C-alpha positions as a Markdown table, in Angstrom:
| # | Residue | x | y | z |
|---|---|---|---|---|
| 1 | Met | 9.7 | 14.4 | -5.8 |
| 2 | Ala | 10.6 | 15.1 | -2.3 |
| 3 | Ile | 14.1 | 13.6 | -2.1 |
| 4 | Thr | 16.7 | 11.7 | -4.0 |
| 5 | Leu | 18.8 | 8.9 | -2.6 |
| 6 | Thr | 22.1 | 8.5 | -4.4 |
| 7 | Glu | 23.4 | 5.1 | -5.6 |
| 8 | Arg | 26.1 | 5.2 | -3.0 |
| 9 | Ala | 23.6 | 5.9 | -0.2 |
| 10 | Ala | 21.3 | 3.2 | -1.5 |
| 11 | Glu | 24.2 | 0.7 | -1.5 |
| 12 | Glu | 24.8 | 1.5 | 2.2 |
| 13 | Val | 21.2 | 1.2 | 3.2 |
| 14 | Ala | 21.1 | -2.2 | 1.4 |
| 15 | Arg | 24.2 | -3.2 | 3.2 |
| 16 | Val | 22.8 | -2.3 | 6.6 |
| 17 | Lys | 19.5 | -4.0 | 5.8 |
| 18 | Glu | 21.3 | -7.2 | 4.9 |
| 19 | Ser | 23.7 | -7.1 | 7.9 |
| 20 | Gln | 20.7 | -6.7 | 10.2 |
| 21 | Ser | 18.7 | -9.4 | 8.4 |
| 22 | Phe | 15.8 | -7.1 | 7.7 |
| 23 | Asp | 13.2 | -8.5 | 5.3 |
| 24 | Glu | 12.5 | -6.9 | 1.8 |
| 25 | Thr | 9.5 | -5.1 | 3.0 |
| 26 | Met | 11.6 | -2.9 | 5.4 |
| 27 | Ser | 11.8 | 0.7 | 4.0 |
| 28 | Leu | 14.1 | 3.5 | 5.0 |
| 29 | Arg | 12.0 | 6.2 | 6.6 |
| 30 | Val | 13.3 | 9.7 | 6.1 |
| 31 | Gly | 11.9 | 12.6 | 8.2 |
| 32 | Val | 12.5 | 15.9 | 9.9 |
| 33 | Ala | 12.0 | 16.4 | 13.6 |
| 34 | Gly | 12.2 | 19.6 | 15.8 |
| 35 | Gly | 15.4 | 19.9 | 17.6 |
| 36 | Gly | 19.1 | 20.0 | 16.9 |
| 37 | Cys | 21.3 | 23.1 | 17.3 |
| 38 | Ser | 19.7 | 24.7 | 14.2 |
| 39 | Gly | 16.0 | 24.1 | 14.9 |
| 40 | Phe | 15.2 | 20.9 | 12.9 |
| 41 | Ser | 17.1 | 17.6 | 12.7 |
| 42 | Tyr | 17.1 | 14.9 | 10.0 |
| 43 | Ser | 15.7 | 11.4 | 10.9 |
| 44 | Leu | 16.7 | 8.1 | 9.3 |
| 45 | Lys | 15.2 | 4.8 | 10.5 |
| 46 | Phe | 14.0 | 1.5 | 9.1 |
| 47 | Asp | 10.2 | 1.0 | 9.2 |
| 48 | Asn | 7.7 | -1.4 | 8.0 |
| 49 | Glu | 4.8 | 1.0 | 8.4 |
| 50 | Phe | 3.3 | 2.8 | 5.4 |
| 51 | Asp | 0.1 | 4.9 | 5.4 |
| 52 | Ala | -0.8 | 6.0 | 1.8 |
| 53 | Glu | -2.8 | 9.1 | 3.3 |
| 54 | Arg | 0.2 | 10.4 | 5.2 |
| 55 | Asp | 3.2 | 9.0 | 3.5 |
| 56 | Ser | 4.9 | 9.0 | 0.1 |
| 57 | Arg | 7.0 | 6.0 | -1.1 |
| 58 | Phe | 9.9 | 6.2 | -3.5 |
| 59 | Asp | 12.3 | 3.6 | -4.9 |
| 60 | Phe | 16.0 | 4.5 | -5.5 |
| 61 | His | 18.3 | 1.8 | -6.8 |
| 62 | Gly | 16.3 | -0.9 | -5.3 |
| 63 | Val | 15.7 | 0.7 | -1.9 |
| 64 | Ser | 12.3 | 1.7 | -0.7 |
| 65 | Val | 12.2 | 5.1 | 0.9 |
| 66 | Val | 9.2 | 6.5 | 2.8 |
| 67 | Val | 8.7 | 10.1 | 3.7 |
| 68 | Asp | 5.8 | 11.5 | 5.7 |
| 69 | Lys | 4.0 | 14.4 | 3.9 |
| 70 | Lys | 4.8 | 17.0 | 6.6 |
| 71 | Ser | 8.6 | 16.2 | 6.4 |
| 72 | Ser | 8.3 | 16.4 | 2.6 |
| 73 | Leu | 7.6 | 20.2 | 2.9 |
| 74 | Tyr | 11.1 | 20.6 | 4.4 |
| 75 | Leu | 12.9 | 17.9 | 2.4 |
| 76 | Asp | 11.6 | 18.8 | -1.1 |
| 77 | Gly | 14.7 | 18.7 | -3.5 |
| 78 | Thr | 16.9 | 17.2 | -0.8 |
| 79 | Thr | 19.7 | 14.8 | -1.9 |
| 80 | Ile | 20.9 | 12.1 | 0.6 |
| 81 | Asp | 24.4 | 10.8 | -0.1 |
| 82 | Trp | 26.9 | 8.4 | 1.7 |
| 83 | His | 30.4 | 9.4 | 2.4 |
| 84 | Asp | 33.1 | 7.0 | 3.6 |
| 85 | Gly | 36.4 | 8.8 | 3.6 |
| 86 | Leu | 39.0 | 10.3 | 5.8 |
| 87 | Asp | 37.3 | 13.7 | 6.0 |
| 88 | Arg | 33.8 | 12.3 | 6.9 |
| 89 | Arg | 31.8 | 9.2 | 7.2 |
| 90 | Gly | 28.0 | 8.9 | 7.2 |
| 91 | Phe | 24.9 | 10.1 | 5.3 |
| 92 | Thr | 24.9 | 13.7 | 4.2 |
| 93 | Phe | 21.9 | 15.9 | 3.2 |
| 94 | Glu | 22.0 | 18.5 | 0.5 |
| 95 | Asn | 18.8 | 20.4 | 1.3 |
| 96 | Pro | 18.0 | 23.5 | -0.8 |
| 97 | Asn | 15.4 | 24.5 | 1.8 |
| 98 | Ala | 17.9 | 25.0 | 4.5 |
| 99 | Val | 18.8 | 28.6 | 5.1 |
| 100 | Lys | 21.3 | 27.6 | 7.8 |
| 101 | Ser | 22.8 | 24.4 | 9.0 |
| 102 | Cys | 25.0 | 23.4 | 11.9 |
| 103 | Gly | 28.6 | 22.4 | 11.5 |
| 104 | Cys | 28.0 | 18.7 | 11.7 |
| 105 | Gly | 25.3 | 18.8 | 9.0 |
| 106 | Ser | 22.6 | 16.9 | 11.1 |
| 107 | Ser | 20.4 | 20.0 | 11.8 |
| 108 | Phe | 19.1 | 23.0 | 9.8 |
| 109 | Gln | 16.8 | 26.0 | 9.7 |
| 110 | Ala | 14.2 | 26.3 | 7.1 |
């Protein structure tokens, strides 16, 4: 499996979907794009598109997650979590494929 979405992250995704009045068919698309201070950056967005030939779909705690197969190569084994505390707030990525990441955690080298 390419990624794991924790229960806490799934709850936050569901909260955002509800607050934006997205329908149930809307998925969280997770990807990797070139850029960022370390070479690659993580991408999260809501999307209704799904192509079975180029995407994989997962369900975590009632949240549909879509990952394109190219991004899956860089995200295999990654855990996405949600933090909401004094020290940090937002989604975090624990990526075993990252050999180096930036201080903010939003970009990495593979």
